[in-house]
N, C-alpha and C positions, 0 to 999 in steps of 0.2 A: 641332314646338315642343310643349312641356310647359304645364301649366296654370298655374305661375309665371311663366313668362317671358309668356304673354299677359296675364295680370294685369298684371305689371310694364309691358308696352309699352301695355296699354289706360290706365291710370293717366297715365303719362307724356305719352303724345300727348293724350289729353283735357285734361289740365291745361295743358299748354304750347301747345296750338293756339289756345286762347282767350286765353292771357296773352300779353303783348308780348315774349317770349323765344324764338319760333321753334320749334315743335314738331318740324319736320324735323330741326333740329341735334341737338335732345334725342333723338329716336327713333333717328336714325342711330347717335349714340354709345351708348345703350342696347343696341343690336343689337351693334355692335362689340364692346361689353363681354361680351356673352352669347354671342359667337361665331355669330351668326346672319346668314346671307346675306341682305342686303337685296333682291338680285335673283331668290330663289327664289318660286315660286307662292305659298307658303304666307306668305312675307313681304308681297309685295305685295297679295295677297288681304285680308289682315288690316288693312294699311294704308288700303284703301279701305272696309272696314268701320268703322274707327276714325274716318275722316272723317264717315261717315254718323251716327255715334253723337254726334259733337260738333254736327254740323249740327242734330239734333234737339234737343239739350240748348240751342242758340240759339234756336230757335223757341219752346221750352217757356219760357225763361227772359225773353225781351222780347214775348212776345205781347201781354199786358196794355198794355205801353207803346207798341206799334206801333197797338194799337186806339184807345188815346188820342188818339196823335199824329196817326197817319196816316190812319186809317179814321173820324175824327170827323166831317167833310165831305168833299164831293166835291172841292173846291179843295186842300186840303191832300193829298189822295190822287192827285189828278193832279200836284201839284208833287213830291210823293214818288217817283211813278214816273217822272218825266222824269229827275230827278236819279240815280235808280238807273239807269236806262238809260243815261243819257250817260256815267256813271262806269263801268259795264260794258263799254261798246262800246269806250272809249278806253283801259281795261286790255287787252281782247283785241288792240287795234291795238298798243300798245307792247308786251305780252308777245309776240306774234308777230314782231315786228319785231327784238325783241332776241334771240328764239330764232334767226331765221335769220342774223344778225350773229354770233353766237356759233359756230353750227356752220359756216358758211361762211368766216369769216374767221379767228378764233381756233382753230378746230379744223380749218382748212386744207380744208374741204369733204371730209372722209373719206366712204368709201361708206356707212358706218353710222353717222356721228357724229350722236349726240343729245344735247341739252342735258341730259338726264337723266343722262347719265355723269357730268357735274360734280357731283351731288348729294351724293356720298360723299367729296367733295375735302375732307378735313379742312382745311386751311390756306385754302381759299377759305371755308368755314364760318364759321372763326374770325374771317376777315376782315368777313365780312358782320354777324356778330354785334357785333363792334366798333364798326363804322359805325352799327348801330341803336341801340347805346348812346349813342354821341355824340348821334345826333339826338332819342333820348328825352330826354337830359339837358338839351339846348337848348331843345327845345320846353317841359319842364317848368319850367325856369328862367323862361323868357318868360311862361309862362302865370300864375306866381305872380305876376310883376309888373303883367301888366294880363289880369286874367281875362277870358275871351272870353263874349261876351254876342250874338252875331249867330246869324242863321239860316245856312241852305244854299241858295244858289242854282245857276244853271248852271256858272259859272263856276268857283265853289269844287267843285262835285262833277267838274268836268272835271279839275281840278288835283289832286283827291283820287285820281280814275281812274288819271291818270298815274303817281301815286307806288304806287298798288298795282300797276300794270304792271310797274314796276321790281322790285318785290319778288319776283315770279313766278319769274323763273331763278335766284334766289339763294336757296339753302338758309342759314338763318341771320339772314336779314334778315326779319323778322316782318311779315306782311301786316296783321294789327291794329296793331303798333307803330308801322309806317309811315303808316297811313292816320289814325289818331288824333293822332298827333304833328303831321301836316299840318294835320289840322284846329285844333287848338289853336294852330298858328303863324297861321292864318288868321282866328283870333277867334271860332271857333265854339263855342258853349256846351258844357259837358264832357258832359252827358247826351245831349245831341242829336247829337254826333259819335260818342258812343259806341253810339247805336242805329243810325245811319247805316251806320257801319264793319261792324256784323254783319248789318245788311238785305244789305249787299253781299255778305258771306259766305255767307248763305243763297243768294243768286242765284249765286255763283261756284262753291260747293262741288259742285253737281250735275255741272257742266262739269268740273271737275277729276275726279271720280269718274268719269265717262262715258269720259274719256281715259285715265284708269289703268286700267279694264277692259279697254278696247281695245286698250292695249298688253300686257296680261296675255294676251289671248287669242291675239294675234300671235305673243307669245314662247314660249307653251305652250298649242298649242291641244286639248290633252287636258283643259285645264280646262273647254271647253265640255261635255264629256260629264257625262251626269248623277251617273254613281259618283264622279268627280273632283270635280265641283261640290259635291256634299253633304259630301265628305270636307273639304273648305276651308270650307264653310259654317258646321259646328259651332264651330270655333273663333273663327272670324268673329263668330258672334253674341254669343259670350262677351266678346270683345274690345269690341264694340259697346257693350254694357251697362256695363263698365267705363269706358269713355271719356265715356258719356252723364253717368255719376254724377261723375266727376274734372271734366268741362266746365262741368257746373252749379255746382261748388262753385268753381271757378276763376272763373268769372263774377261770383260774389257777391264773392269778393276783389278782382277787378279794379274792379268798380264803388265798392267801398268807398274803395280807394286813390285813384281817379280823382277822385272826388267829395270828397274830403277833400284835394286838392291834393298829394298823395305819389306823382304820377305818375312822377317823376325816380327814384323807388326801381328802378323796373324796368330803368332805365338803368345803374344801377350793378351790377344782377345780370347785365345783358348783358356788361358790361365784363369781369366776374369768369369768366363761362361763356365767353368768347372766350379768355382766358389758359389755362384747363383745356383746350379745345379744340386750343390751338397746343401745349401739352403732350404731349397724346395724339398729335397729328401728329407731333412730335419723337420719341417713343416708337416710332411705328409705323416711321418711316423708320429708326431705329437697328435695330430688329428685322429690318428687310427687307433692309439692307445685309449682303452677304456678308462674312465675314471672311476675310482673306486670311492664310495662314500659310506662313512661308518655311522651307523644308527647310534643317537646318544640315548641311553636309557632314560627316561623320564620317572622322577621319584613319583610313587603313590601318594596322595594327600592322607593325612591323617584323619582318623574319625571326629567329628565334630562332638566335643565334649562339652560346649557351654549349656549352662543349666537353663539358661532363658530361651533357648532354641526349643521352637513347638514341635511336639513330636508329630511323626506322620502318622496319618489314620490310615495309610494304604499298605502298611506294613503288616506282616502277620508276624504274631510273636508266639513262638512256641510255648509249650507248657513249662518248660525248664526256666523260663525268663520271667513267669508271672511272680510277682512279690508274695511272700508268704501271708502277708496280713490281710490278703484280698480273699475275703469268702466267696465260694461258689456254690450257689444253691443248686440243689439236686433232690429228685425223688427217690423215696424209698419204697418198699415193697408194701409198706402199710398205708401209703397215700401221705404220710407226714414229710415235711421238706426238711432236710439234713444239711447240715453246713461242712462243706469238705474243704479243708485247708491245705494248701500247696506247701511243697516242701521249699525250704530257703534257696534261692538259686546264688550263683558264684557272685562275689562281691564285685568282680570285674565287668560284670554285664552291666553296662551303663545306657545302653540303648534300648533297653525293653520298654516296650508300650504299655501302659496300665491298662487293666482289663477292668471295665466296670462290672460289679456285682449285678446277677441276674434277680431283677425284681420278680415277686409274684404275679402272675397273671391277674389282673383286675377286671379286664374284659369278659371273663367266662360268665355265662347267666348261670344264678343260683339253681341248685337242683331242687325240684319240688318235690313232696312226698306224693305218693300215689293216693288217691282218695278211695274210700271203699264204695262198691257198688251198691248204689241206691236203687237202681230198678228190677233187682231180682226179687221174685216173689217170697214171701215168707215160708219158711220150713214147719210144716205141722207134723208134730209128735206123732208116730204111729201108735194105733190102739190095738189091743187084742179082743177077739170075741169073747161074750160069754158062754 
């Protein structure tokens, strides 16, 4: 990945991570548009570093508020710790149960079935975004009618933990959007549910980062080596800085809209983003579908029957196509030449090549008679003695 891609991913993930619009959906769409493989070691490690940057931004932004509300006295600190622990434990239980159900039931218990394989499923991401948008719109409208003024107890913390657990397996269903919406519906005061939601994020993020690092090392053991780790660390540090800056600015925007009663604006954004993701899913499916081309049969050209066409001299004509009127000369046993007449061919054979009759050989020298021997002595008749 180059510097520009790291910068874009850092800004997108940092801003979307802390806004109720699902950072994972935005990062996956950005990676697909830039042609980056989300399963590569570089992308996986970069995502871990981006989560770390946003976690630092949350701590930096809420530190003074947490000191004032949670650490002002021992009783408040004890209640806050109980609520965070209860919500986190129930989140882990619900999230792990959903993971097992998805992998064993819906993914049919395949050998390497992992819920993470669904994280790049665009139709599923679009559906989760749409559901999150509806929840944010409903909670925002309800909060406008009766603003919350209650605190957080163990039962409300448990319900918020259940909602957070439901968000974990589904990319597109924002964790902050789900937990803050649940708190508003439970009547919790705006600022308090915002602080509690991101306190849960600070506890949950290190666990998620550890799981992602473990999956990365299992899939790519070479990352554990010093040289490979340093090669991935430099772009990861750059991305972490970008996500920290973007996350801090996103938190300021979130607080402003939430505390001024404009929480439902994020719901409208999620609905629009869902439509965009559905459009990308349709385009991806259209591009992946192979086009089937049917071959059109080409009719064979009819043989030429024009009488003016010149016959081909390179075509061998079998004996069956030789016209009957063509004599063929041949030698007989007595040295006399005899004419052999071929049988008449089929009248449908129009492409036969005429065969020229064989002419007698005119270049052969004449055969001369052998003259009698003239040098032999005369033969004298024999006489008998008297």
